[in-house]
N, C-alpha and C positions, 0 to 999 in steps of 0.2 A: 672854667669849668674843668675840674678834675674829672678824668675818665675812670671810672670805677665799674664794677659788675652791676651795681645798683644803678647807675646811670644808662648802662647799657639795656638793662630790662626795662627801665622807663620808657627809654626810647622805643624799644619794641612795642609796648603797649601803646604809645603815641603815634607809632607807625600804622598800627592795624587800625586804629581810630581813623586817621586820616585817609587811609584806602577806603573806609567804610562810608565815611561822609562824602568824599571825592567820587566814589561809585554811585552815591544817591544825587549828587548834583548833576552827574551825566547821564541820568536815568532814561532820558529821550535818544541817547546814542549808545546802544547796548555793546559796540566793539571799544568804544572807548571807556566805558564803565569798565568792562572787563579788564582792559589793560591797566586801568589806574588802579583798581582793587588788587588785580594779581601782583603789579609791581610792588604796591607797598607792603602788601602782605609778605611778600618775598624778601623784601628788605627788613621788615620787622621780623619776621622769622630769624634771617641772619643775624640781626643784632641780639635777639634772644639766644640764640645758640652760642654766640661768642661770649656772651654775657654769664651764662650758665655754666659755660665750661670753664671760664676765668674763675667763677666763684668756686667751683668744686676743686679744681686743681691748683688753685694759688696756694691752698694750706694757710690763710691767714683767716683769723677769726673775723665773724660779722661785725661791722662797724656801728650798727644799731641795735641795741638790745631790746627785746620785746618782754615786756612784763604783762603778766595776765592779772 
């Protein structure tokens, strides 16, 4: 798996999703749900920050063209 900004942004969204689903699974234990959701949200936010910064400062054109 090649590490690119797009990969990191995808991992960020997946991290948010895992955190939300894990918090729902731990619904009966509020402290565990909070820790699970906060931990994955923080990790997803870090991946998103690194991915966005890399995409902005790399100076490379986007790898995928978007046509309307």
